C-alpha positions in Angstrom: 41.8 5.2 134.6 40.5 6.6 131.3 36.7 6.6 130.7 35.1 5.2 127.5 31.5 5.2 126.3 31.1 1.4 126.0 33.4 -1.4 127.1 32.7 -4.9 125.8 34.4 -7.7 127.8 35.0 -11.4 127.8 33.8 -12.1 124.2 34.1 -15.8 123.6 35.2 -14.9 120.0 35.9 -11.3 119.1 36.0 -11.4 115.3 38.1 -8.5 114.1 38.5 -9.4 110.4 41.7 -7.3 110.7 44.1 -7.4 107.8 45.3 -5.4 104.8 42.9 -2.6 103.7 42.2 -4.2 100.4 39.7 -6.9 99.2 40.5 -10.3 100.6 41.1 -13.2 98.3 41.6 -16.9 98.5 43.1 -18.0 101.9 42.9 -14.4 103.1 39.1 -14.8 103.3 39.5 -17.5 105.9 41.6 -15.3 108.3 39.1 -13.7 110.7 41.8 -12.5 113.2 39.8 -13.8 116.1 40.7 -12.7 119.7 39.4 -15.2 122.2 38.1 -13.7 125.5 38.5 -10.4 123.8 37.6 -6.8 124.8 36.7 -3.7 122.9 36.4 -0.1 123.9 34.3 2.5 122.2 34.6 6.3 122.5 33.0 9.1 120.4 31.5 6.7 117.9 34.7 4.9 117.0 36.7 1.9 118.2 39.1 3.3 120.9 41.0 0.1 121.6 40.7 -3.6 121.1 42.5 -6.6 122.7 42.3 -8.7 125.9 41.5 -7.6 129.4 41.1 -4.0 128.6 40.6 -1.8 131.7 38.6 1.4 131.4 35.9 3.2 133.3 32.5 3.1 131.6 28.8 3.4 132.5 28.1 0.8 129.8 30.0 -2.4 130.4 28.7 -5.3 128.4 29.7 -8.8 129.5 29.9 -10.8 126.3 30.8 -14.1 128.0 29.7 -17.0 125.8 28.9 -14.7 122.9 30.4 -13.8 119.5 31.3 -10.1 118.8 31.9 -9.0 115.2 31.5 -6.2 112.7 28.0 -5.3 111.7 26.9 -6.9 108.5 27.3 -4.9 105.3 24.7 -5.6 102.6 26.3 -4.4 99.3 23.4 -5.1 96.9 19.8 -4.2 97.7 16.7 -2.8 96.0 15.5 -1.3 99.2 12.9 1.2 97.9 9.9 -0.2 96.1 6.1 -0.3 96.5 3.9 -3.4 96.4 4.6 -7.0 96.9 4.6 -10.0 94.5 3.5 -12.9 96.5 1.2 -14.0 93.7 4.2 -15.0 91.7 5.0 -17.9 94.1 2.3 -20.1 92.5 3.8 -19.4 89.1 7.3 -20.3 90.4 5.9 -23.5 91.8 4.5 -24.4 88.4 8.0 -24.0 86.9 7.6 -20.6 85.2 10.9 -18.8 84.6 11.9 -15.3 85.6 11.1 -14.1 82.0 7.9 -16.1 81.8 6.6 -14.4 85.0 7.5 -11.0 83.5 5.5 -11.8 80.3 2.4 -12.7 82.5 2.4 -9.3 84.1 4.6 -9.9 87.1 8.3 -9.1 87.5 10.0 -5.7 87.5 7.3 -3.9 85.4 4.6 -4.8 88.0 6.8 -3.2 90.7 7.5 -0.2 88.5 3.8 0.5 88.1 3.3 0.2 91.9 6.3 2.4 92.6 5.3 5.1 90.1 1.9 5.4 91.7 3.3 5.7 95.3 4.2 9.0 96.9 7.6 9.6 98.4 6.1 9.4 101.9 4.6 6.0 101.1 7.9 4.7 99.8 9.7 6.1 102.9 7.2 4.4 105.2 7.5 1.0 103.5 11.3 1.1 103.2 11.8 2.1 106.8 10.0 -1.1 107.9 12.5 -3.1 105.8 15.5 -1.1 107.2 14.2 -1.8 110.8 14.2 -5.5 110.0 17.7 -5.3 108.5 19.2 -3.7 111.6 17.4 -6.1 114.0 19.2 -8.9 112.1 22.6 -7.1 112.3 23.0 -5.1 109.1 24.5 -1.7 109.9 25.3 -0.5 106.4 23.7 -1.3 103.0 23.7 -0.2 99.4 20.4 0.7 97.9 19.5 1.0 94.2 16.9 2.9 92.3 15.4 1.1 89.3 11.7 0.7 89.9 10.9 4.0 88.2 12.2 3.7 84.6 11.3 7.3 84.1 13.2 10.4 85.3 10.6 11.6 87.8 10.3 8.3 89.6 14.0 7.4 89.6 14.7 10.8 91.3 11.8 10.1 93.7 13.4 6.8 94.7 16.9 8.3 95.1 15.5 11.1 97.2 13.7 8.5 99.4 17.1 6.8 99.9 18.7 10.1 100.8 15.9 10.8 103.4 16.2 7.3 104.9 20.0 7.7 105.2 19.5 11.0 107.0 16.9 9.6 109.4 17.7 6.0 110.0 20.7 4.5 111.9 21.7 2.3 109.0 24.1 3.9 106.6 22.8 3.7 103.0 25.0 4.1 100.0 22.9 5.1 96.9 23.1 3.5 93.4 21.4 4.7 90.3 19.9 1.7 88.3 17.7 3.4 85.7 18.9 0.5 83.4 16.9 -2.1 85.3 14.4 -2.9 82.5 12.8 -1.3 79.5 9.6 0.6 80.1 6.6 -0.1 77.8 6.2 3.5 76.7 9.3 3.9 74.5 11.7 1.9 72.3 14.9 0.4 73.7 17.1 2.9 71.9 14.9 5.8 73.1 15.1 4.6 76.7 18.9 4.3 76.5 19.1 7.9 75.3 16.8 9.0 78.1 19.0 7.4 80.7 22.2 8.9 79.2 20.9 12.4 78.3 18.2 13.1 80.9 18.5 10.8 83.9 22.2 10.7 84.6 22.7 14.4 84.5 19.8 15.0 86.9 20.7 12.2 89.4 24.5 12.7 89.5 24.4 14.2 92.9 22.0 11.7 94.4 24.0 8.5 93.7 27.5 7.2 94.2 27.3 4.3 91.7 25.7 3.6 88.3 24.5 0.1 87.8 23.0 -1.7 84.8 21.1 -5.1 84.4 23.2 -6.6 81.6 21.3 -9.7 80.6 19.7 -11.5 77.7 16.4 -9.9 77.1 17.3 -6.8 79.0 20.4 -4.5 78.4 23.0 -5.8 75.9 26.7 -5.5 76.7 26.9 -2.7 74.2 24.0 -0.8 75.7 25.4 -1.5 79.2 28.9 -0.2 78.3 27.4 3.0 76.8 25.3 3.7 80.0 28.2 3.0 82.4 30.6 5.1 80.4 28.1 8.0 80.5 27.8 7.5 84.3 31.6 7.7 84.7 31.6 11.0 82.8 29.4 12.4 85.6 31.5 10.9 88.4 29.4 7.7 89.0 31.4 4.6 89.8 30.3 1.6 87.6 28.6 -1.5 89.0 27.0 -4.3 86.9 24.4 -7.1 87.2 26.4 -9.7 85.3 25.8 -13.2 84.0 22.8 -14.0 86.2 20.7 -16.1 83.8 23.0 -16.5 80.8 26.7 -15.7 80.1 26.7 -12.3 78.4 30.4 -11.9 79.1 29.4 -9.5 81.8 32.4 -10.3 84.0 34.7 -9.2 81.2 32.7 -6.1 80.6 33.0 -5.3 84.3 36.8 -5.4 83.9 36.8 -3.4 80.7 34.6 -0.7 82.3 36.5 -0.6 85.6 33.5 -1.5 87.7 33.9 -1.7 91.5 31.9 -4.9 91.5 30.2 -7.4 89.3 27.1 -9.0 90.9 25.4 -12.4 90.5 28.1 -14.2 88.3 26.1 -17.5 88.1 27.0 -18.1 84.5 30.3 -16.2 84.1 33.0 -17.8 82.0 36.5 -18.5 83.4 38.2 -15.9 81.2 35.9 -13.2 82.4 36.5 -14.1 86.0 40.3 -14.1 85.5 40.0 -10.6 84.0 38.1 -9.6 87.2 41.1 -10.9 89.3 43.6 -9.0 87.1 41.6 -5.8 87.7 40.8 -6.3 91.3 37.0 -6.3 90.8 34.8 -7.7 93.6 32.3 -10.4 92.8 29.1 -9.9 94.8 27.3 -13.2 95.0 23.6 -13.3 95.8 22.5 -16.8 96.9 19.0 -15.5 97.9 18.2 -14.9 94.3 18.4 -18.5 93.0 16.8 -19.6 96.3 13.8 -17.4 95.7 13.6 -18.3 92.0 13.9 -22.0 92.8 16.8 -22.3 90.4 19.0 -25.4 90.4 22.3 -23.6 90.1 23.9 -21.1 92.4 27.0 -19.0 91.7 30.1 -21.4 91.7 31.6 -19.7 94.8 34.4 -22.3 95.2 35.6 -21.8 91.7 35.3 -18.0 91.9 37.2 -17.8 95.2 39.9 -20.3 94.0 40.5 -18.3 90.8 41.2 -15.4 93.0 38.2 -13.1 92.8 37.5 -11.3 96.1 34.0 -12.3 97.0 31.3 -10.5 98.9 27.7 -11.7 99.5 24.5 -9.7 99.7 20.7 -10.2 100.1 19.5 -8.7 96.7 16.5 -7.5 98.8 13.7 -6.8 96.4 10.0 -7.9 96.0 11.1 -11.0 94.1 13.7 -11.9 96.8 12.4 -10.4 100.0 15.3 -11.1 102.3 16.4 -8.6 105.0 18.6 -11.0 107.0 22.3 -11.4 106.2 22.5 -14.3 108.6 20.3 -16.3 106.2 22.5 -15.2 103.3 25.6 -16.6 105.1 23.7 -19.9 105.7 22.8 -20.1 102.0 26.4 -19.3 101.0 27.6 -22.2 103.2 25.0 -24.8 102.4 24.3 -24.0 98.7 27.6 -22.4 97.5 30.0 -24.4 99.7 31.7 -21.4 101.2 33.2 -21.9 104.7 31.7 -20.0 107.6 34.9 -17.9 107.8 34.8 -17.0 104.1 31.1 -16.1 104.3 31.8 -13.8 107.3 34.6 -12.0 105.4 32.3 -11.8 102.4 29.5 -10.2 104.5 31.7 -7.7 106.4 35.0 -6.5 105.0 34.7 -7.6 101.4 31.1 -6.3 101.3 32.4 -2.9 102.6 35.0 -3.0 99.7 32.2 -3.6 97.2 30.7 -0.2 98.1 33.9 1.7 98.7 33.5 1.9 102.5 36.3 -0.4 103.7 38.4 2.4 105.3 35.5 3.1 107.7 33.7 -0.2 108.3 33.8 -3.9 107.7 36.4 -4.8 110.4 37.0 -4.1 114.1 40.1 -2.0 114.3 41.2 1.1 116.2 39.9 4.3 114.7 37.2 2.6 112.7 33.5 3.4 113.0 32.0 1.4 115.9 29.5 -0.7 114.0 29.4 -3.8 116.1 27.0 -6.7 116.7 26.9 -9.2 119.6 25.5 -12.6 118.7 24.0 -15.1 121.1 26.3 -17.9 120.0 29.7 -19.1 121.2 31.6 -18.9 117.9 31.3 -17.9 114.3 30.5 -21.4 113.0 27.2 -21.2 114.8 26.0 -18.5 112.3 25.4 -21.1 109.6 24.9 -24.0 112.0 22.0 -22.6 114.0 19.6 -21.3 111.4 15.9 -20.3 111.5 16.5 -17.8 114.4 17.9 -14.3 114.8 21.2 -14.8 116.6 21.8 -11.1 117.0 21.3 -9.9 120.6 22.8 -6.4 120.5 23.5 -3.9 117.7 25.9 -0.9 118.1 25.9 1.7 115.4 28.4 4.5 115.5 29.0 3.8 119.1 25.3 3.9 120.1 23.4 0.8 121.3 20.4 0.6 119.0 
């Protein structure tokens, strides 16, 4: 009998999310390809076999009776590396101050920028590692991480180098994104800063990031500025992403389609025409329910409308000092309770479609033979318990690249 490194047996639900290797849409998002009483064998860091009643020799046999086994969560939108915390903003939020009001009072992105500029790379590494440790404890095995709290070339490079060092030293795989266009610094004009991003930052960070992102929003970067920056990033091989239509409709969804972005993120206020253009161009919508939750906003992204139109939807934490969430289980719960996604849709959105949103779907996001063995065991009998039993960590075991963490 052949020997494998790990054999998982008797899973009450083995959620494979198996299907076509393209972003899932509409009813496809509800098809989790579940194997009841399933087995999974791991060898040399990848999934060796999957099915029922598999028989192999192994020194690591895990009895998953009564448990749910599924792909590790993929978090496709985080601002992982930053310094400082902004708990003082909570009182302002409770008094009804808006995101922009808080920024005018000295909070917001520019407060974090100042703290991050004044922190060494070793300090950033230490703080960010704590957040990554929390993420993997709650089942996240891959995440995207953005720069954007530097707003000058030196600090943006420092953040991206911190991300690279974390990726080399931590079990979680981290996909780096350049977000120099996160806000405007105080020390120069808007036009001067756009030129700095295009002429200085992008050429210097091109080998430290996979994606180029921009915060396209009223009071931040205009659609014209955003397009200019993203086109410059494309010239250096950086794939476009965009923060789109979070607070007002800037036609960011349409811009994402025009620019050929891999994803458009937030989409609270996107118009229907822009969403239809995203469908036509196969652009993934990354919804971030933790953001309106943390900002105490009334409205969330209209997930039902977005899914029904045909946009492939992923979900993410938006981990940042204003939305300090490291737990994708909580994001699934918010997606179900506040965006009316079904548990199955939310799981697809937090695994396979999330992997598509960072260009990793050929390696991760589903449990299939030959794919990387990023697997979590949850202490619950089926996938519907993930939104149903909230306020606890349901993850019992995390396996990353075939190693039990």
